[in-house]
N, C-alpha and C positions, 0 to 999 in steps of 0.2 A: 329230245336232246336238252339237258339243262343250259340255260342261258349263262354266260359269263357275268358276273357282277358288274354294276356300274361303279367306276372307281373315281370319278370327279364330282364334287359337290357343285351345286348351282353356280356359287361364286367362282368356282375354278373354271367351269364351262364359260362363263362370261369373259373371264380373263384370258382363256385359251382362244376363244373366237375374237376377242380384241386384237390378239397378236396375229392370228392367221387370216383375218379379213382381207388384207391386200393380196393374198395368195389363193384365197379360197376358190375363185372362179376357175383357175386353171385346174385345180384338183377336181372341181366338180365337172369340168368339161371332159376330163379324161376318164372318169370313174362312174358318174351319175347322170350324165346327159341323156343317155338312151331311156333310163328309168323316168326322168322328168318329162321327156316328151311323151312317153306312153301315159304318164299320170294325167297330163293335159287331154290326151284323147279320151281317157275313161272319165274324166270329170265331166266332158260333154256340156261345157257351159252353154246356158241358154240366154240369149240377149235380154238384158233387162233385169236379170235376177241379182239377189244379194248373195256375194260370195266372201268368204273369209279365209285367208291363209294364216295359220298360226306357225310361228318360227319362220318368218318370211326370209331370214338371211339376207343375201345381198340382191334379192328380188329377181333371180334367175327364173323361177317358175311364176312369180307374181306378174312379171311383165307379160308373159304369155296368156295368163288368165285375163288381165286387164284388156289386151288387145282383143279378146274375144267377147268382151262385155263393156263396150264404150259407153253404154247408156244406163248401165246398172250400178249397183253399189259395190265397190272393191275395197275391202278392208284388210290390213295386214298388220300383225304384231310380231315383235321379237324382243328378247330379253337384252340384247346387245346393242348399244347406241351406234358402234362403229359399223355394224352390219346394216342397220336401218339407214344410216346416212348413205350407204352405197345403193340400197334399194331405192331411196328417194331420188338419187341422180339417174338411175336406170329408167325409172318410169316418168322422169320429168319431160314435159313436152308431149307426151302421148295425148291423143284426142279422146280422152276419157273424161267424163264430167264429174264423177264422184270417186275419188281416190283418197284413202285415208291410211297413213302409216303411223303407228304409235308404238311406244314401248308398252309391253304387257307380258303377262305370266299366264302360261297355259293351265296352271292350277286355279286361276281366278280371272277368267276373261272378262274384260270391261265392257260387256255387251248384255243386252236384255235376252230374257228367255225367247226362244222361237225367232230369233233375229235374221237367220240365214237359210238360204236354200241350199248352199254348198259350203262344205268346209274342206280344206286341203291342207295337209300337213306333211313336210318332207324332212326326213333325217333329224328327227327329234327324239322319238321313243328310243332309239338306239343309245341315247345319252342317259335316259332315265332309269332309276332303279326299277326292277320288275314289279315290285309292290305298289308302285305308283301308277301302273298302267290303267287300271280300271278307274281310279280316281279322275285321271285327266280325261279318259274316254267319256266319263259321265259329265264332265264339263263341256266337252265337245257336243255331246248329245243335247244338253241343256240349251245351247245357243242355236241349235238347228230347228227349223220348222218341221212339223209333222210331215213325213216323206222326203225330208231333207237328205241330201247325199253327202257321204264320207268318202274321201279319198286319202289314203296314207301311203307314203313310200319311205322305207328304211332299209338300212343295211340288214341283209338276211344272214343267218347262220350259214357257215361254210358247209357245203356239200361235196366239194371237189378238192383235190389236192392243191391246186393252184390257189384256190380261195383261202386256204389257211394261211397264207403269207400275211394278210391283213390281221388276222387273229393273232399271229405270233408278235406282230408289231404292237398290238394292243397290250398283250401280256407283258411285254418288255417295258412299255411306257405308254399308257393311254393317252397322254397328251399329244403324242405324235400322231394319233388317229382322231384328235379333236374329241377324245372321250368317247368315239363311236365303237360299238361292238355288235355283232349280229343278234337279231331279235327275231320273235315270231309272234305276229300280232292277231292272227285270225281268231284264236281261242278268246283272248281278252276282249276283242271287239264284240264277239258274240255274247260275252258274259256281261258286258256293259249294256245289253238290251238292243243292240242293232240287229237288223234282220238282212237277209240276202247277201250274207258275207262271201266275198270271192277274192281268191288270191292268185296273183301272177307273180312269176320269179324270172329274172334275167340277171346276166353277168356282163360286166364290161371291164376290161383290163383285169380280169380276175376278181374284180369287186363285185359281191353279189348283192342284189337289191330285191325286195319284195314290195308288190303294190296290192293294197288291200282296198277293196270298195265294199260299201255297205249302205244301208238306208235306215234312217230313223223310223 
């Protein structure tokens, strides 16, 4: 099924998420919390390893990753300062020795080659033009160690009638969906050179998510 086109520019995405930052957690709890919990399970964080979350948002997923890796390296990047500030507040005071949150771009991550054992990313590719998928995935692959794990969570394409509600909202005004539309990442992940690609799909409040796991 062809993907709907991405309709917000990067600058428009930053502006949209600056506006919705105070409300984002409520939306995420209602529609994305099951997928985030499953992503943490599949990430299978190993104590003392180096992990990176790209597009950390308000830190909902990052908090759970840090809790499982108190003695390892925990890095997170996001484009939007308003979201990063909420993420910093969320992890403040946690008993983790090495937590780093900074502004950063998925197209040019500010890290060395092979720096991380695990890279997690949630609800970002559903904002990007399809033509950028493999380019961003190549950057993810660059910063992972050989054997490093990738866990991606995104809005999936609608398969049931009720799921088309969100697609309709996007067609009317993509900003009402924060720029998100359903995507399919298994093919691009394999095309970017990852192996062992697996996909899970679930729905919450009619909002469809897919979770992709793979290995460098």
